[in-house]
C-alpha positions in Angstrom: 0.0 0.0 0.0 1.2 3.5 -0.8 3.1 5.0 2.2 1.1 8.3 2.1 -2.2 6.3 2.4 -0.8 4.4 5.4 0.2 7.7 7.0 -3.3 9.1 6.5 -5.0 6.0 7.8 -2.9 5.7 11.0 -2.9 9.4 11.8 -6.7 9.2 11.6 -6.9 6.3 14.0 -6.1 8.4 17.1 -8.7 11.0 16.1 -11.4 8.5 15.5 -10.8 6.7 18.8 -10.7 9.9 20.8 -13.9 11.1 19.2 -15.6 7.8 20.0 -14.4 8.0 23.6 -15.8 11.6 23.8 -19.1 10.5 22.3 -19.5 7.9 25.1 -19.1 10.6 27.6 -21.6 12.7 25.7 -24.2 9.9 25.9 -24.2 9.9 29.7 -27.4 11.4 31.3 -27.1 15.0 32.3 -27.1 14.4 36.0 -24.4 11.7 35.7 -22.3 13.9 33.4 -22.5 16.8 35.8 -21.4 14.6 38.6 -18.5 13.3 36.6 -17.4 16.6 35.1 -15.6 18.0 38.1 -13.6 14.8 38.5 -12.8 15.0 34.8 -11.3 18.4 35.3 -9.0 17.2 38.1 -8.0 14.2 35.9 -7.4 16.5 33.0 -5.0 18.7 35.1 -2.8 15.8 35.8 -2.9 14.5 32.3 -2.1 17.9 30.8 0.8 18.5 33.1 2.2 15.0 32.6 1.9 15.3 28.8 3.8 18.7 29.0 6.5 17.7 31.5 6.9 14.0 30.8 6.4 13.9 27.1 6.6 17.2 25.1 9.3 19.1 26.9 11.8 16.2 27.2 11.1 15.2 23.6 11.7 18.8 22.5 15.0 19.1 24.3 16.1 15.7 23.1 15.9 16.9 19.5 18.1 20.0 19.8 21.7 20.7 20.6 22.7 22.1 24.0 23.4 25.5 22.5 19.7 25.7 21.6 18.4 24.9 25.1 18.0 28.6 25.9 16.1 29.3 22.8 13.8 26.4 23.4 13.2 27.5 27.1 12.5 31.0 25.7 9.9 29.5 23.4 8.1 27.9 26.4 8.2 31.1 28.3 7.0 33.1 25.3 4.3 30.6 24.8 3.0 30.9 28.4 3.1 34.7 28.2 1.5 34.7 24.8 -1.4 32.5 25.9 -1.9 34.9 28.9 -2.2 37.8 26.4 -4.5 35.7 24.1 -6.7 34.8 27.1 -6.9 38.5 28.0 -8.1 39.3 24.5 -10.7 36.5 24.6 -12.0 37.7 28.0 -12.2 41.3 26.8 -14.2 40.1 23.8 -16.8 38.6 26.2 -17.2 41.8 28.2 -20.2 43.7 27.0 -18.7 47.1 27.6 -15.2 46.2 26.3 -13.7 47.1 29.7 -14.5 44.7 32.5 -13.4 47.3 35.1 -15.9 49.9 33.9 -18.9 48.5 35.8 -20.6 50.1 38.7 -21.0 48.4 42.1 -24.6 47.4 41.3 -23.3 45.4 38.4 -20.7 43.5 40.4 -22.5 40.2 40.4 -23.3 40.4 36.7 -19.7 41.5 36.0 -18.3 38.6 38.0 -20.5 36.1 36.1 -19.4 37.7 32.8 -15.8 37.6 33.8 -16.0 34.0 34.9 -17.9 33.1 31.7 -15.2 34.8 29.7 -12.4 32.9 31.5 -14.2 29.6 31.0 -14.7 30.3 27.3 -11.1 31.3 26.9 -9.9 28.1 28.6 -12.0 26.2 26.0 -10.4 28.1 23.1 -6.9 27.5 24.5 -7.5 23.8 24.9 -8.6 23.5 21.3 -5.6 25.5 20.1 -3.1 23.5 22.3 -4.7 20.2 21.4 -4.5 21.1 17.7 -0.8 21.9 18.0 -0.1 18.8 20.0 -2.0 16.6 17.5 -0.3 18.2 14.5 3.1 17.3 16.1 1.9 13.8 16.7 1.1 13.6 13.0 4.6 14.7 12.1 6.1 12.1 14.5 3.9 9.3 13.1 4.9 10.3 9.5 8.6 10.4 10.5 8.3 6.9 11.9 6.6 5.6 8.8 9.3 7.2 6.6 11.9 5.3 8.7 10.1 2.0 8.8 6.5 0.9 8.2 6.4 -1.4 11.3 7.8 1.4 13.5 5.1 3.7 12.0 2.3 1.4 13.0 3.6 0.9 16.5 4.2 4.6 17.0 0.6 5.5 15.8 -0.9 3.0 18.2 1.2 4.4 21.0 0.0 7.9 20.2 -3.6 6.8 20.1 -3.2 5.1 23.5 -2.1 8.3 25.2 -4.5 10.5 23.2 -7.7 8.7 24.3 -7.7 9.7 28.0 -6.4 13.2 27.1 -9.1 13.8 24.6 -11.8 12.7 27.0 -10.3 15.2 29.5 -10.3 17.9 26.8 -14.0 17.2 26.1 -14.7 17.6 29.8 -12.9 20.9 29.8 -14.9 22.2 26.8 -18.2 21.3 28.6 -16.9 23.0 31.7 -16.1 26.0 29.5 -19.7 26.4 28.5 -19.7 24.8 25.1 -22.7 22.8 24.0 -22.4 19.0 23.6 -22.5 19.3 19.8 -20.0 22.1 19.7 -17.6 20.3 22.1 -17.7 17.2 20.0 -17.2 19.1 16.8 -14.2 21.1 18.1 -12.8 17.9 19.7 -13.0 16.2 16.3 -11.6 19.3 14.5 -8.6 19.4 16.8 -8.0 15.6 16.3 -7.9 16.0 12.5 -4.8 18.1 12.7 -2.9 14.8 13.3 -3.7 13.9 9.7 -2.7 17.4 8.5 0.6 17.0 10.3 1.3 13.6 8.8 0.5 14.7 5.3 2.6 17.9 5.5 5.5 15.9 7.0 5.3 13.4 4.2 5.8 16.1 1.6 8.3 18.2 3.5 9.7 16.5 6.5 13.1 18.2 6.2 11.6 21.6 6.4 9.4 20.7 9.4 12.1 18.8 11.2 14.1 21.9 12.4 10.9 23.5 13.7 9.5 20.4 15.4 11.1 21.0 18.8 9.6 24.5 18.9 6.1 23.1 18.0 6.5 20.7 20.9 7.6 23.6 23.3 4.6 25.7 22.2 2.2 22.8 22.8 3.7 22.2 26.2 3.4 25.9 27.2 -0.3 25.9 26.3 -1.0 22.8 28.4 0.9 24.2 31.3 -0.9 27.5 31.1 -4.4 25.9 30.9 -3.7 23.6 33.8 -2.1 26.2 36.1 -4.0 29.4 35.2 -7.5 28.2 34.3 -8.2 24.7 35.8 -6.4 24.6 39.1 -8.1 27.8 40.4 -11.5 26.2 39.8 -10.6 23.4 42.2 -10.2 25.9 45.1 -13.9 26.6 45.1 -14.5 23.6 47.3 -12.0 23.3 50.2 -13.5 20.4 52.3 -11.1 17.6 53.0 -13.0 14.9 51.1 -13.2 16.9 47.9 -9.6 18.0 48.2 -8.4 14.4 48.6 -10.5 13.4 45.6 -9.0 16.2 43.5 -5.4 15.3 44.5 -6.1 11.6 43.8 -7.5 12.3 40.4 -4.7 14.7 39.4 -2.2 11.9 40.5 -4.2 9.4 38.4 -4.0 11.6 35.4 -0.2 12.0 35.8 0.3 8.3 36.4 -1.8 7.2 33.5 0.0 9.4 31.0 3.5 8.5 32.4 2.6 4.8 32.3 1.4 5.0 28.7 4.6 6.9 27.7 6.6 4.1 29.4 4.7 1.4 27.5 5.1 3.3 24.2 8.9 3.6 24.9 9.2 -0.1 25.6 7.3 -0.9 22.5 9.6 1.2 20.4 12.6 -0.3 22.0 
């Protein structure tokens, strides 16, 4: 079979599986989904941070020379600051007056709700952007493996799909938490997953040109996941401070970290 067709098929596998997993979550009754959603946010925090610090950042630094470490670190810093600015712009866009500080005291409650809604929406937009970048890079990595060896390409694509499924379910939970409708959340989740195919096809036709930029794509994706987890999701967990809820949150964050790290370990052993 033509190598390009193989790349398209196997880069699409992860997207299809992640959308199916998200669809299962979508089919849950409203009361069950609302009960599960806060737990999904905690799990997503652990998964996002693990993907960033256990997968993307080490992979990025492993692909550059020591003299490029500072530039790569600068990319992560610039990405975090850039996403802060982007989120500000998205929040301002959701403020009716164009300036959230320009409300009177009688509008404080409405302003707080609008501000919270704006932050939630911006978190959703950032997760779509970050996931799209991450999936694009996954597509490039899968194509590179196929161009090296077909069997290596198949194993790599399955490993990518394995760690994408729990992450995509977490992303879907974040989109619902951000105020997206079920249909829109599913649509944007699917749209972000299709960037894997785009990355694979572009890499097939111009891998040499993309190869030098790949570590910086990885760094940018990592910065988006770090910013979302730390700036948007973790603060939402502080709304409930009782011991039982706090222990549940910590446990689920740890589960997210352990699952992603375990899947990365399995993928590494499979490649070896």
